[in-house]
C-alpha positions as MATLAB code, in Angstrom:
seq = 'MTGSAQPGPPALEIIRAGTRLRSVPLVPQIRLHQASDPISLWQRTELAAGRTGLDPPFWAFAWAGGQALARYLLDHPERVRDRQVTDVASGSGLVAIAAARAGAAAVTAYDTDPLAVAAIGINAAANGVTVKAVCADVLDSPPAPGADLVLAGDAFYERDLAAKIMRFLERSHARGAAVLAGDCGRAYLPRDHLIPLASYDVPGLSMLEDTDVKRTTIWAPRHDLDNGSGAGPGTRGYQGLRATAASVGTSGAPPAGPASGRHSGQRTRPGGTNSRPSKNRSA';
ca = [
      -0.192   -0.036    0.155;
       1.228    3.682   -0.506;
       1.693    6.282    2.177;
       0.222    4.096    5.571;
      -3.399    3.597    7.054;
      -5.382    6.059    5.710;
      -5.712    9.013    8.388;
      -9.177   10.611    9.565;
     -10.920   13.224    8.412;
      -9.870   15.553   10.979;
      -6.137   15.029   10.377;
      -6.646   15.085    6.897;
      -8.408   18.797    7.225;
      -5.598   19.691    9.490;
      -2.636   18.729    7.162;
      -4.479   20.210    3.656;
      -6.023   23.333    4.969;
      -2.426   23.973    6.959;
       0.374   22.914    4.649;
       0.777   22.993    0.742;
       2.641   20.805   -1.073;
       6.169   22.189   -1.750;
       9.536   20.739   -2.995;
      12.160   20.051   -0.209;
      15.053   22.879   -0.516;
      17.855   19.700   -0.575;
      15.854   17.124   -1.927;
      13.691   18.887   -4.754;
      12.924   15.534   -5.854;
      11.041   14.880   -2.876;
       8.005   17.175   -1.912;
       6.244   17.677    1.529;
       3.190   19.174    2.723;
       4.819   22.217    4.666;
       3.471   24.832    6.865;
       4.878   28.365    6.299;
       4.256   29.263    9.738;
       4.546   27.182   12.874;
       2.575   29.425   15.315;
      -0.766   29.548   13.318;
      -0.670   26.073   12.029;
       0.126   24.865   15.936;
      -3.388   26.962   17.124;
      -4.808   25.488   14.254;
      -4.139   22.023   15.608;
      -5.073   23.023   19.253;
      -8.677   24.895   18.059;
      -9.659   21.652   16.517;
      -8.838   19.300   18.714;
     -10.309   21.146   21.211;
      -7.324   21.644   23.871;
      -4.000   23.059   24.527;
      -0.741   21.533   25.014;
      -0.640   19.745   22.252;
       2.816   18.548   20.841;
       4.491   21.426   18.077;
       3.772   20.668   14.411;
       7.128   19.182   14.047;
       5.999   16.982   10.839;
       4.838   20.307    8.968;
       8.519   20.823    8.239;
      11.860   19.948    6.762;
      14.215   19.875    9.422;
      18.355   20.105    8.475;
      19.006   16.887   10.234;
      16.076   15.286    7.714;
      17.398   17.104    4.794;
      21.047   16.212    5.147;
      19.811   12.514    6.178;
      17.641   12.481    2.901;
      20.205   13.605    0.473;
      22.762   10.896    1.522;
      20.713    8.508    1.392;
      19.559    9.534   -2.154;
      22.996   10.108   -3.082;
      24.266    6.679   -1.600;
      21.309    4.336   -2.673;
      23.857    1.082   -2.023;
      23.745    1.718    1.543;
      19.385    1.667    1.673;
      19.241   -1.053   -1.176;
      16.874   -3.974   -0.226;
      17.305   -3.204    3.024;
      14.759   -3.011    6.004;
      14.891    0.438    7.165;
      13.607    1.770   10.677;
      13.177    5.737   11.161;
      12.684    7.210   13.967;
      11.097   10.262   14.770;
      10.305   10.651   11.607;
       7.840   13.993   11.762;
       7.097   14.768    7.858;
       8.409   11.315    6.854;
      11.235   12.979    4.892;
      13.626   10.253    5.222;
      11.657    7.335    5.028;
      10.471    8.823    1.685;
      13.888    8.749    1.101;
      14.998    5.612    1.809;
      12.061    3.869    0.328;
      13.036    6.048   -3.159;
      16.855    4.775   -3.061;
      15.389    1.453   -2.844;
      14.732   -0.008    0.592;
      12.704   -3.562    0.834;
      10.821   -1.985    3.332;
       9.991    1.280    5.438;
       9.208    2.160    8.877;
       8.302    4.992   10.242;
       7.666    6.047   13.514;
       6.162    8.383   15.496;
       4.169    9.645   18.602;
       2.081   12.351   17.585;
      -0.924   11.298   15.339;
      -1.229   14.123   13.577;
       2.901   13.282   11.991;
       1.479    9.638   11.416;
      -0.848   10.566    9.174;
       1.321   13.421    7.534;
       3.738   10.655    6.794;
       1.121    8.654    4.806;
      -0.073   11.756    2.771;
       3.472   12.666    2.180;
       4.246    9.426    0.991;
       1.695    8.594   -0.891;
       2.279   12.269   -2.554;
       5.873   10.813   -3.484;
       4.631    7.535   -4.993;
       6.429    5.617   -2.094;
       5.258    2.391    0.108;
       5.975    3.815    4.195;
       4.523    2.124    6.790;
       3.784    4.458    9.229;
       3.238    3.922   12.840;
       2.226    6.177   15.685;
       4.284    4.509   18.762;
       7.070    5.342   21.305;
       9.604    2.781   20.434;
      13.055    4.066   21.941;
      12.429    1.837   25.178;
      11.781   -1.329   22.950;
      14.034   -3.734   21.250;
      14.626   -2.780   18.006;
      11.928   -3.934   15.299;
      13.264   -7.712   14.240;
      14.729   -7.780   11.036;
      15.462   -3.871   10.649;
      19.078   -3.761    9.377;
      19.278    0.333    8.809;
      17.879    2.738   11.556;
      17.922    5.938   10.988;
      17.310    9.608   13.461;
      17.074   12.770   11.506;
      17.363   15.640   13.816;
      16.726   13.721   16.786;
      19.452   15.786   19.453;
      17.918   18.792   20.643;
      16.637   17.747   23.791;
      18.466   16.237   27.058;
      16.305   12.961   27.566;
      15.089   12.270   23.966;
      18.896   12.568   23.097;
      19.877    9.739   25.298;
      16.729    7.586   24.515;
      17.668    7.794   21.054;
      21.177    7.203   21.272;
      20.355    4.053   23.644;
      18.298    2.664   21.058;
      20.261    3.529   17.751;
      23.133    1.615   20.559;
      21.151   -1.270   20.768;
      19.922   -1.275   17.123;
      23.661   -1.484   15.851;
      24.383   -4.375   18.695;
      21.849   -6.244   17.111;
      23.494   -5.881   13.277;
      21.937   -2.821   12.053;
      23.531   -0.132   10.156;
      23.007    3.231   11.775;
      22.712    6.720   10.427;
      22.025   10.145   12.191;
      21.563   13.260   10.668;
      22.509   16.392   13.013;
      23.254   20.282   12.444;
      25.533   19.951   16.074;
      22.404   20.160   18.464;
      23.038   20.769   21.693;
      22.896   17.580   23.224;
      24.369   15.376   20.143;
      26.763   12.785   21.437;
      30.029   13.406   19.428;
      32.367   10.812   21.438;
      29.789    8.228   19.997;
      29.915    9.508   16.635;
      32.019    9.996   13.655;
      31.310   12.387   10.570;
      30.537   10.825    7.036;
      29.719   13.575    5.073;
      28.324   16.938    5.327;
      25.330   19.444    3.469;
      25.153   22.610    3.384;
      20.832   22.955    3.940;
      19.624   25.899    2.524;
      15.923   28.171    3.636;
      16.265   27.361    7.270;
      15.878   30.947    8.422;
      11.710   30.341    9.340;
      13.033   27.713   11.755;
      16.612   28.295   12.872;
      18.804   31.468   13.870;
      20.725   31.401   10.163;
      19.194   30.583    6.309;
      21.967   27.705    5.501;
      22.820   25.541    8.348;
      26.143   22.521    7.918;
      24.463   19.710    8.411;
      26.569   16.375    8.931;
      25.640   12.744    8.712;
      26.864   10.318   11.603;
      27.555    6.981   12.152;
      28.713    4.870   15.155;
      32.350    5.523   16.323;
      33.421    2.160   17.141;
      32.393    0.936   13.294;
      34.884    3.173   11.506;
      37.105    3.059   14.329;
      37.563   -0.802   14.038;
      37.047   -1.534   10.602;
      33.735   -3.810   11.715;
      31.604   -2.734    8.661;
      28.561   -2.774   10.730;
      25.162   -4.279    9.466;
      24.179   -7.463    7.777;
      27.037   -8.865    5.030;
      29.785   -6.304    4.086;
      27.807   -3.384    3.641;
      28.637   -1.377    6.733;
      30.258    1.906    6.752;
      33.550    0.617    5.561;
      35.140    2.756    3.026;
      33.179    6.015    4.145;
      35.742    8.256    6.841;
      34.710   11.353    6.805;
      34.749   12.785    3.988;
      33.033   16.223    3.392;
      29.981   16.558    0.449;
      29.418   19.470   -0.899;
      25.851   21.271   -1.497;
      25.222   20.550   -5.075;
      25.316   16.782   -5.544;
      22.980   14.717   -6.868;
      20.606   17.382   -8.127;
      20.369   19.553   -5.032;
      20.290   22.857   -5.285;
      23.373   25.428   -4.371;
      22.167   27.227   -1.294;
      20.085   30.643   -2.365;
      19.836   34.133   -0.376;
      17.949   33.947    2.609;
      14.100   33.308    2.457;
      11.342   33.449    4.951;
      10.724   35.218    7.798;
      11.515   34.807   11.730;
       8.027   33.736   12.873;
       8.523   34.351   16.865;
       7.653   30.744   17.468;
       8.071   29.001   21.010;
      11.998   28.099   20.322;
      14.770   27.020   23.199;
      16.687   29.611   23.378;
      19.837   30.102   21.739;
      22.222   28.766   18.900;
      21.985   25.464   17.349;
      19.561   24.108   19.950;
      16.801   26.493   18.001;
      13.921   23.973   17.926;
      10.185   24.623   19.321;
      10.570   23.781   23.133;
       8.475   21.022   23.716;
       9.544   17.436   23.377;
       9.193   15.382   20.412;
      10.028   11.489   20.683;
       9.284    8.526   18.061;
];
C-alpha cells in the first residue's frame, strides 16, 4: 500500500488546510506538505482538537538533519538498497520517503504524534512510495526484528530525548543494524560516540533556525569506523566512508540561495544550534 493507513478526516483537514505541498530545498525530488507559519498551524491544530498543550507541528517542516540524511541516502543508494529500514522520530516522513526512493525493501516510520503519522502517509503517497507509518514510542523497546538500517534525523535537540535516541541506536547497532543520523550540531548531539561521514549545507531554514543555511552532518557509530567492523548485514556497513565532506549541489541538490522566509516568533529553545520548538518530540 502506498503511504500508510488512511488518516481520518480531521487529520486530513488539518494537514491540507495548514500546509502546502512543496519541494524540499536540499532534496527537490521529494515534496512534502509544509507549513509557512508554525505558530498559526499549532494554534489551528489545538483549536481543532478542542484542547491546548498539544505537541508542536514538527511534522510540517523539513528540518536540517532530515534534509541532509535524505540527501545522503539518495546520493548513496547502495547503503539502503534491499534493506529493512526503521526511521525514528520521523516527523514529516522525509527520511523514510528518501529511503524508499533509494530502494529499501521496506520502510517503517515511527512517531508519537498522530498528526505526524497521518502526514507521513499523505507525504509518502504524494511521492509514490510505500512507507508504513506507526504511532508508537519505540525508544524503550527492543529494535524491530529484521531491521538492518536504523535512521534518525534531527533528534538530538532535547537532553532526555537525545539520550533515549542514542540508546536505541546503540541497541540496534549491537543487534547488527547499520545506523545513520543527521544533525546540524544541536546541543545534545553525542559527538563522542559518533563519527562524521559527510556534510551538506542545508538552505532555506531562516524561519526555523538562527541562520538560513545550516552545515549539517551525517553521523555513524564511532566504533564501526574505528575498528573497521563494517556493521550491518554482510559487508555493507560503513567501510570506506571515513569522514569525507560532501558539498551541497551533488545529485541535483541546489546551491544555497539568498535568505528567504521570516522569523516566525515560534516557541523555541533559546540560543544557537538548539533552536527548536521547545516541546519534546520522541519516536
